N, C-alpha and C positions, 0 to 999 in steps of 0.2 A: 325211714328214721335213717340217717346218716351220722354216725358215731365217727370222732373224730378225736385222737385224745394226743395231746400236747406233753412235752416234758416239765414244764413248768406256766403258772401264771402269766406270765409275763407273755410267754411264745402264743397261747391261748388268746390273751387279750388282743394281741397284733394280729393273728388270725381272723377275730371274729371283727375286729375294723376293717379286715381285707373285705370281708364280706358286705360288712355295710359300703363299703366303697365303691364296690361294684355295682352295687345296686343302684347308689346314685349316678353314677358314671351311666349308666343305659338307661336311666330314669330320672332326670334334673329334679322333677316334681315328683317324687316319693312320698308316700305315707309312710313315717316308721312308727312304730311302737315302741315305746322306751320304758325301760326299768330303771329303779333304784337298787340303794344298797352298795355293798363293800363288793360285789363280784364285780358289775359293771365301770367301777372306779377307772382303769387301767384302760377298758376298752375308749370310754371318753375323753383319759387323755389322750390315746392317740388318734383319735378322731381329730381333736385339737390339733397336734403337731402335724395332720395330715391334712388340715385345711390352712395354718400358715404356710408349713415348706413346702406342699405338692400342690395348692389350690385347688382342694376338697372344697365344693361349692355347695352349700347350703341354703343359698337363696331362694329356691322354691320348694323347698320342703316343707311338709306339714307332718307336726308329729304329735301322739297322744300318750301319755303317759299310764301305767297300769292303775294305779291308785295313789292314795291319799289318806293320811291319819283324820279321823273327825275330831274335829276341836280345835286343829291347829290353822294358825292364821299362815296366807302365803309368807311372811315376814318371819313366822318363826323357825329359828336354824334347824331346828327337828324336822319341818317339814319337809316333803319333798318336792313342793314349788323351788324351796330355797335349796334342795340340794341338788335340784336340776340345775338352775341358774349358776350357782355357783363353780357347779363343777363342768357342764357342756355351755351352755345356751349363752353368757355374756362372751364368750371366746370365738362364738362362731357367729357366719353371717345368715343367719335363720331370723324371717321377720315375727316382732313379738305377737301378731294375729295369727300366726301359723303354729303358736306353740298351743297346746290343751293340755290341760293337766285337771284331773278332777279335784271339785271343791270340798274344803273339811268345813268348810262355816255358812255353806248354804241355807236358806231358808228354807226350801222345801227340797229334800232329799230326792223324793221318788222323782218329782218333775227334773230334775238336774241330771240324773242318773236317764233319763229317758232322751232328755235333750244331746246328754254325750253320746248316745248311743247313735243317733240320728246324725249327729257331724260326721260321726264316722262314715257313715253310708254316706251324706252328703259331699265328703272330701273324697269318695271312691273306694271306702276300703282301705287297710292297711296293708302295706306291700311286704314290710317286711318287720315281725314283730319280735323284738330282743326280749327273750327272759332269765330270771334267775331261778331259784328252785330252794325252798325250805328246808329245813331238818326233817320236816317232817311230811316232803315231797308236795306239798304245795306251790302252785304258782299264781303268781300275783298275790292277793291276800284271799284267794279259795282254799279253806282251811279243809282239813278232812270232812266227808260228809256233804260237801260242797256239791250240787245239781251238776253234773258233765254238759249241761245245755244249760246253765245258768248265764244274765246277762248282768250287766253294771248294776252295784245295789251295794247296798250295807251289810258286810262283814262284822260278826266279833269274832275275835281274836282269840286263836288258841293261846291255853298257859304256854305251849313252848315255844311259840313264836313272841309273846310278850318278853317271855326271858332272853330268848336269843336278840331282842333288838333294843333290851335295856341298855345295853353296853353304849349305846350311841344318848342316853340320856344320865342326867346328873345323878335321880333316884329311878330305882324300878318301877315305884309308882306313880312315876309320871308319863310312863309308858303309855299312850291311848289302849282302849280295849275294843274302839271300832274302827272300820277304816272303810271307805268307798272304794272299790274297785271293781276293775272290768270280768266279768263272769268268765267261766271255762268257753262256754259256746262262743262267746266274743272274741275268744283269745282265738279259737280254731277257724276262724272266718278269714283270719290273717293269710293271704298268698302265700306267704313262707315263713318260717318260723324258727328261729335261732335259740337254743337253750345254753346256757353257761352255766358252769359247776365248777368249783376250785375247792379243795383242802377235803382230806380224809373225812371231815365231821360231816361233808355231804355224802360219802359214798355210799352208805344205805340208802338213802332217797333214790341217787341216781340209779342205783341196780334195782330199786324196785320200780321207777318210772319207765326204763330201756325195755327190761327184761322182765320186770313181773305182769302180772294181770292188769288190764284195763279195770278201775275200782275208783268210786268217788272216793276212798278214803286216802288213794295218793293221786291227788290231782293231775299233778304233771305225767301220770302215764295215760290220761288222755291225748296228750302227743300223738302216742302210737297209731292213733284213728286218722291223724291228717297225712296230706300225700307231700308234703315238704319239710320238713324238719330237719336241722343240721344240730346236732349236740355235741358241741365243743367243752370238752373236758380236762383238765390236767391230771397227774398220775395218779395224785391224791382221790380224787375224785372219781376217779374209775377203779379205786383199788378191788372193789365188791363185785364189780361186771365179772362174768361166768364165759362172756365170749369176746376175752378182751383179743385174743390171738388173732382172731377172724379180722374184728376192727382195724388191726393194724396192718394187717395183710391187705385188706380192700384198701385204706391210704396207701399203701407202697404200689396198689394199681391204677392211683389216679394219675391224671396227664401231669406229666413232669417228673415220675419216678422211674426209674429203670426196668425196662421188661425183658431184653435177652442176657445182657451180662449179671452172673453172678453179685450180688450186693456188695461183698467186701471190696470192690472194683470203684466202688463211689461212695465220695461222700453222702452221708444220709443227708436226705432231704428234709427241713420241717415242713409243717403243714401250712404253714405262712407263704415258703417256698411253690407249694403246688397249687396256691390259689391265685400267686401271682401269675403263674404261668399256664392256667389252666383259662 
């Protein structure tokens, strides 16, 4: 697990966009796993900028979203269908038939979940999975106690998740209590995973996920079992990590960082610079 600490949310988002851009430049028909919520918003804005100004091409890309609220139609402003189209898809050249988002209104959830899993397999598997992390350490909507081998299914949301998401709804009672979500096992099958976290309210969850034991009570901790994970966090989200000095030391040893001359003689390179140079 590679832990990269940025100085700000904006820097973190730009670094994340460079990871995505490098993936697409290396494999134009890459399969991306996408997340919703406030954390990836600036990442998506930067991807739109890269598409418009630098020609980042999504014409062969396929995407699979992590989750959706049960009971919300795709036109509901609080649905993740709406979120993704209004924050990313309508601004890039991705074919509509290449976009997959779980249905919150299907007539048969069990059959849909099996179909969704099979579509991922038929598409060749996810090359890069983008994740956020909940304040209770969950990834996607895999709440505490979720099986670390779980597949796409219906989950009952934890009270803390409902409270965290209430800010997006007119009334707290409007927040759905069920969601359809990729499972932890599904997520771990991605070739590469990029987890983003911002703000000191995520600090405890980030520390538990990266440095704590692997446990179903912190489903993000299962990422420790994956062979290729980048954790991009800002200084607030990194506040409770105990190995911060080590993570920063590793960042300084990445390609593009000065190796033989004392650091004070150099402008400090951001993690964005290092990704661009590597």
